[in-house]
N, C-alpha and C positions, 0 to 999 in steps of 0.2 A: 504494500500500500504506500509506503513512504517513497518508494522509487517513482511511482506515478505522480505523487504530489511534488516531488523534487523536479521532475521533468516539466510539469505544468507551471511551476512557480520557481524558476531558477533564482538563486540568490548570489550576491557577491559579498565578499568579506572585506571590510575596511576596518583594520585594527580589530577591536573586539566587538564592533557593531555590524550585524548582518542586515543588509538592506536588499529588498527584492529589486530586480531590474525594472526600471520604469523609464518612461520617455525622458523625464527631467534629468535623471542621473546617468543615462547611457548615451543618448544621441549626441550630446555635447562632447563627452569624453572620447567617443569613437567617430567623430565627424570626419576624420581623415581617411577612414577605411573605404568608403564608397569611391573616393578619388583613385584608389588603386586600380579599379576597373577602367579608368580613363587613360591610364598610362601603361603601355606594354613594358615589360621588364625582361632583362637579359638573363637573370639568374634568381634563384630563390623562390621560384613559382610554386613548387610543391609545398614548401614550408609555409608560404604565405596562404595558400589554399587551406592547408591543414590547421595552422595555428591562428590565422586571422579571419579569413573570409568565411570558412565553415562555421566557426563559433559566432561570428557576427550575424550571419544570416539566421542561424538557429535561435540565438538568445536575444539579440538586439532587435532584429526585424521580425522575429517570431515565425519564421518559415518552418513548417512541420511536414508538409507533403502536398500532393495534388498539383494544381496548376501553378501555385506560387513556387513550389520547388522546381518545377520544370522551367519556369521563367528565370530563376536565379542560376540554375545550372546552365541554361543557354547563355546568359550574360557572362558567366565565368568561363565557359568554353570559348566564347568569342574573344575574351581577353587573352586566354591562353594561346589561341591560334595567332593572334596579333603578336604576342610575345615570342612565339616560336619563330616568327619571321626575322626577329632581331638576332636570335642565336638558337641554332638547332639543339634541342635537348638530347641527352643520352637516352631518355625514356619519357614518352609523352604521357600525361594524365589522360585517362579515358573518361568518357561521360559517366560511366558507372562508378569510377573512383571518386569523381567530384561529388556526385550525389551521396555516396557513402560518407565522405568527409563532412558533409553538411548534416546529414541525418545522425551520425554517430558522434558529433561534437559533444564533449563532456565538460568543458570548462569555458569560461568567458574568453573573448578575444584578448590577445596580448595587448597591453598598453604600449604606447610609444616608449615609455621609460624602460619597461622590461625588454622590449625589442632592442633598444639601444644597448642595454647591458648584456643580454644573453645571446643575441643574434645580430652582432654588429655588421656582418656582411649583408644581411637582408636590409638592415637599416640604411646602410650606405647605398644600396640599390634604390631604395625609396627616395633618398635625398637626391641622387643622381637624376632620377626620373622626374623630380619635382612634385612628388606626392606629399612630402613633408618638407618643412623648412628647418634648417639647423640652427 
């Protein structure tokens, strides 16, 4: 039962206070994420899809399935195809992999601060593409 409740009402932890995801505390914090889909990237596409886009669509945008899921998978696949033109990947993400990464997201999207600390190469790609400003 708790699993169903946790999936329906994801929470974020800030210090010792747990707050549910709401429009007021997430859309501002993650406003840079939709810009990723406007900028093809040479590298880090799989990690961006796994750690940022999948969780963003699931927890912030509330995409669970059906036509909404198809729409965001199509957008993500379009972005990936544009990115592949910049630099051919060793392995392409398939449509079913992108759908899986969105459906099975377990944690909230990475913040810019965490991305900068733990995934500096991806952060540099976002800077280079103009998605974020340093």
